[in-house]
C-alpha positions as a printed Julia matrix, in Angstrom:
158×3 Matrix{Float64}:
  -5.17  -10.83    8.06
  -2.73  -11.79    5.44
  -0.47   -9.09    3.82
   2.39   -8.84    1.43
   5.37   -6.56    2.05
   8.15   -5.72   -0.35
  10.99   -3.31   -0.82
  13.98   -2.38   -2.85
  17.42   -1.83   -1.27
  16.49    1.67   -0.06
  13.41    0.36    1.79
  14.92   -2.87    3.07
  15.71   -1.8     6.66
  12.22   -0.2     7.19
  10.53   -3.24    5.52
  12.27   -5.61    7.91
  11.19   -3.51   10.93
   7.54   -3.3     9.71
   7.52   -6.98    8.93
   8.71   -7.86   12.42
   6.1    -5.51   14.0
   3.24   -6.99   12.02
   4.35  -10.55   12.76
   4.47   -9.77   16.47
   0.84   -8.47   16.16
  -0.2   -11.81   14.54
  -0.35  -10.91   10.89
   0.59  -13.45    8.24
   3.19  -11.66    6.11
   4.52  -12.73    2.71
   7.85  -10.99    1.92
   7.89  -10.46   -1.86
  11.44   -9.0    -1.87
  14.14   -7.72   -1.3
  15.02  -10.53    1.13
  18.74   -9.97    1.28
  20.22   -6.46    1.18
  23.24   -7.79   -0.64
  20.99   -9.1    -3.45
  18.38   -6.28   -3.87
  15.51   -6.19   -6.32
  14.69   -2.86   -7.86
  11.3    -1.21   -7.17
  10.18   -1.89  -10.76
  10.46   -5.6   -10.16
   8.98   -5.77   -6.66
   5.88   -3.52   -7.27
   4.47   -5.7   -10.07
   4.69   -8.75   -7.83
   2.46   -7.08   -5.27
   0.2    -5.55   -7.8
  -0.51   -8.9    -9.32
  -1.27  -10.36   -5.9
  -3.98   -7.62   -5.48
  -5.31   -8.32   -8.95
  -5.59  -12.07   -8.37
  -7.49  -11.53   -5.14
  -4.96  -13.53   -3.14
  -4.31  -10.34   -1.01
  -6.58   -7.47   -0.2
  -3.8    -5.13    1.01
  -0.07   -4.8     0.86
   2.87   -2.56    1.74
   5.68   -1.47   -0.61
   8.77    0.5     0.41
  11.46    2.24   -1.61
  13.53    5.3    -0.95
  10.6     7.71   -1.21
   7.65    5.4    -1.79
   6.95    7.06   -5.07
   8.62    4.63   -7.38
   6.68    1.75   -5.87
   3.41    3.66   -6.12
   3.98    4.73   -9.72
   4.57    1.2   -10.81
   1.9    -0.47   -8.74
  -0.67    1.99   -9.93
  -0.2     0.84  -13.53
  -2.12   -2.26  -12.69
  -5.86   -2.41  -12.84
  -7.51   -2.54   -9.44
  -4.42   -1.4    -7.56
  -4.68    1.85   -5.66
  -1.31    2.56   -4.07
  -0.87    5.65   -1.91
   2.39    7.2    -0.91
   2.07    8.4     2.69
   4.41   10.27    5.04
   2.09   10.69    8.0
  -0.4     8.85   10.11
  -3.08   11.33    8.96
  -2.38   10.52    5.3
  -2.33    6.75    6.04
  -5.81    6.95    7.59
  -7.22    9.25    4.87
  -5.89    7.21    1.95
  -8.13    4.42    3.22
 -11.16    6.52    4.37
 -11.2     8.72    1.23
  -9.56    6.78   -1.56
  -9.99    3.15   -0.44
  -6.21    2.59   -1.12
  -5.27   -1.11   -1.06
  -1.44   -0.66   -1.16
   0.51    1.51    1.29
   3.8     2.81    0.03
   6.41    4.74    2.0
   9.93    5.84    1.9
  12.77    4.18    3.73
  14.7     7.5     3.49
  11.83    9.51    4.95
   9.93    7.54    7.55
  11.22    6.32   10.9
  10.34    2.84   12.21
   7.99    4.2    14.91
   6.14    6.51   12.53
   5.84    3.66   10.03
   4.3     1.41   12.65
   1.61    4.04   13.41
   1.04    4.6     9.7
   0.64    0.89    9.03
  -1.88    0.57   11.94
  -3.82    3.5    10.63
  -3.89    2.08    7.12
  -4.92   -1.43    8.32
  -7.46   -0.3    10.86
  -9.34    2.23    8.77
 -12.24    1.32    6.5
 -13.43    3.12    3.39
 -15.48    6.26    4.41
 -14.89    5.52    8.07
 -15.51    8.62   10.28
 -16.9    10.77    7.52
 -20.18   12.59    7.3
 -23.02   10.74    5.52
 -23.1    13.24    2.58
 -19.33   12.71    2.13
 -19.7     8.98    2.37
 -22.33    9.01   -0.39
 -20.14   11.3    -2.52
 -17.06    8.98   -2.14
 -19.08    5.89   -3.01
 -20.17    7.53   -6.23
 -16.6     8.86   -6.86
 -15.27    5.33   -6.4
 -17.62    4.11   -9.06
 -16.6     6.9   -11.45
 -12.94    6.01  -10.95
 -13.83    2.39  -11.75
 -15.56    3.55  -14.97
 -12.44    5.46  -15.91
 -10.22    2.41  -15.14
 -12.59    0.21  -17.23
 -12.32    2.61  -20.16
  -8.59    2.25  -20.07
  -8.19   -1.5   -19.38
 -11.31   -2.83  -21.09
 -11.0    -0.8   -24.26
C-alpha cells in the first residue's frame, strides 16, 4: 500500500518514527513535509497537500501529524472527500475506520508516544469500514455515509 505522511515542526519527530516503522513493514511512503526540522512547514500548508492527494485519487489514505492533530484535521477536512480523524488511542484509530470510514489519520506529536502511534497506525490501516460491527449497524452506517455524502454535495456542488 502507498501512503502519504506529513507534519509540521511539532509533529516532525513522531512523523519520522512512523515513516520508518511503515517503511520497515514494506509500505511505500511519500513524505509531504516537513522534511527538515530546521525548515518546518506549518500545518496549514502540509494538510492541503495531503488532502489534494486524497481528492485526486492518487492516495486512498494518509497520516498527518502536528502538535495535537487538531490543526491538521481541521484544515484537511475543509476538502471534499477528505475525512480526517484526530485519534489518541488504538480504539479510536480502529473506530474512525470502522464507523466513519476516515481516510486520513491525524495525531499529536505532543500527545502520542512512538509505540502508541505504531499501534494506532496499524489499527487505522488494518480496519475496514463497518468491520466487526453487527449487521444492523453496518446497514445504518452505509446509509449514514450516503447522507454525509449528500450533505457534502450540497456544500461543494451548490
